[in-house]
N, C-alpha and C positions, 0 to 999 in steps of 0.2 A: 503495501501498500504506500504510494507515495506522499510524501508531504506537502501541504499545501500552503505557502507563501499568503500572509497577512498582508494584503496589498498596503493598510493603512498606514504599515509601520516603514514602506522604503522611503528613505531617505528623512526618516526621525531619527534626530539624535539620541544615544542610550546614556540614559541617567542612571546612575547606583545610587544606592545608602552612599554618603561620606563619611569618611574617617577624620575627625576632628585633629590628629595629626599631622594631616599630608597638606603638602602647602603647593604643589602643581598640578596646575589642570587639563585635562585630556578633553578632547571634544571627538566625537567616533561616530562614525554617520557609515549605517550598511545598505547595501539595497542586494537584489538576486536575490537568492534559494535561503532556505531555513538555516541552513548549514554555516552561513554567512553571517547570521542574526548569532548563530553558537557559540563562532569565533571569536565575534566582537565581543560576548560579554566575558571569554576565557583572556582576553588578550587587556580590557579594563579590569579582569581580577588580578592579572600577571603587576599588570602597571600600577595598582593602589600599593600592591605590597612593596612600591619602591617612590611614593610619595605623591601619586596621581589619585585625584577627585574628577568623577567625569561631568560634566559642563552641559549644560542645554544652549550656552553661546559661544561661536569660535571666536569673537574678539575678544572673548577671556580665555581663549584657551592657549596652553605655552606647549604643546603638543594636538596636533589634527593630524585624524587619521581617516580616509575614505575606504569601505570594505567596498569592491567589487570585483571578486575574483568566483570562476566557476569551481566550483567542490567536487570534485570525482571520489562516490566510496567503493 
């Protein structure tokens, strides 16, 4: 069974719960398949461990990532 893409998420920034000790901001947008959204959450989680909180403002971000790759399983 194929996973369906939630079209409403296309191009929206990923915002996770902030860690008050983190000082840098990450803006991340995903497009494409469901794996891209999952990968973006993993990347944000890893970067959280090295001082990044997610933000919904590209202008406030210290690091900007756009995820638009096709995953193969």
